[in-house]
N, C-alpha and C positions, 0 to 999 in steps of 0.2 A: 504494500500500500504506500502510495506516495505521501510524503510528509507535506502538510499544508505550508505553503510558502507564499509570502506576499511582499512584493517590493514596495518599500515605504519611502524611498528617496535615494538621492545620491549627493555626495559632497566631494567635489574634486575627484580624486581617483578612487573614492570609496563608494560602493553600492551597498545599501542597507536593506536587509530582508527581515521580516518578522516570520518566525518559523514555529511549528507546533511542538517540536521536541529537539533536544540536542542529539546529534549523531553519536555513535559509539567511537571510542578510541581517541578522544581529545586529550590534549596535554595542557598544562598551564602555559599561557603565552608568555614569552620572554619579551615583555614590553616595559617601557618606562612609565613613570608616573609624573605628572605635573602637579602644580598646586591645585589645579581645578579638577583633576581626575586622571584616568588612565589614558595614555597616549596610544590611540588606535593606529595612527599613521604619522610618521615623522615627515616634515617638509624640509627640503633643502634650504629654504629661506628661514627656517627656524619657527615657522608658524604651524604648530602641530595641530592635528585633528584629535580632539580630546573628548572622551566619554565622561561626562561629569558624574560624580558620585563614587561609590565604593564597590561597584560590582566586580566580581572576579572575572577575568577575561581568559578564555581558553582558545586553543589553536588546533587546527587540523594539521597533523604532522606531515602528511603527504599531499599537500595542496597541488592543484594543477600547475604546470610550469608557468612561470611569469605571474603567479598570483599568491597572495597570502590570504588565508581565510580564518577569521577570528569569530568567537561566539561569546555572548554574555547573557546571563539571566538577570533581568532587572526586577528587583522586588518593589521598587518605587519609581516614579517618573524620573527620567534623566534626559539629558540633551547631548547630542553630538555637536560640538562647536569647533570652530577653527579659531585658534588663538592668534588673531591678526587684526590689524586696523581695518583693512578692506577684506573682511572675511567672507567665505562662502556662507550661504544661508545656514542658520542654526536649524537642526532637526530635533523637535521635542518628541521623545519616545515614551509612550505609556509603559507600565509594567508588562513584561513578557519576555520571550526568548528571541534573541536577535543574532543574525549572521551578518558579518561585515566582510565584504570581498574587496580586497585592495589590489588594484591592477598594478602591474609593473611593466616598464618598457624593457625590451630585450635588445641588447647591443651585441650583435654577432661578432664584432671585432674584439670586444672585451670578453666575450663568452661568459657573460654574467648578467643576471637580471638585476635591475635596480628599480627603485620606486619611481613611479611616474612623477615627474617634477610638477609642482603646483604652478 
């Protein structure tokens, strides 16, 4: 049975989905924290995408090439913000389970994936 999945928005290189349940096999995400919350995606300009609040963020260990996939269970309303003066729109997220897909650019010459620059 397919898990219920609803796209609730995008912010820069991040696409946000509300999902019905966490998939199996997730690991704690190795992400930083900012004063305002968990850093979902680092920006090369230093204006990070931050999930406000204290939710634990999990990661899919074998994400598709060129992508990072993170998950969070929100027990209370939170927001995905960009910490910048001219920021992307804020996304207010009601309680629920969320998947964040972070796209990366692929540089065949460097043979490495890097985050899509904001």
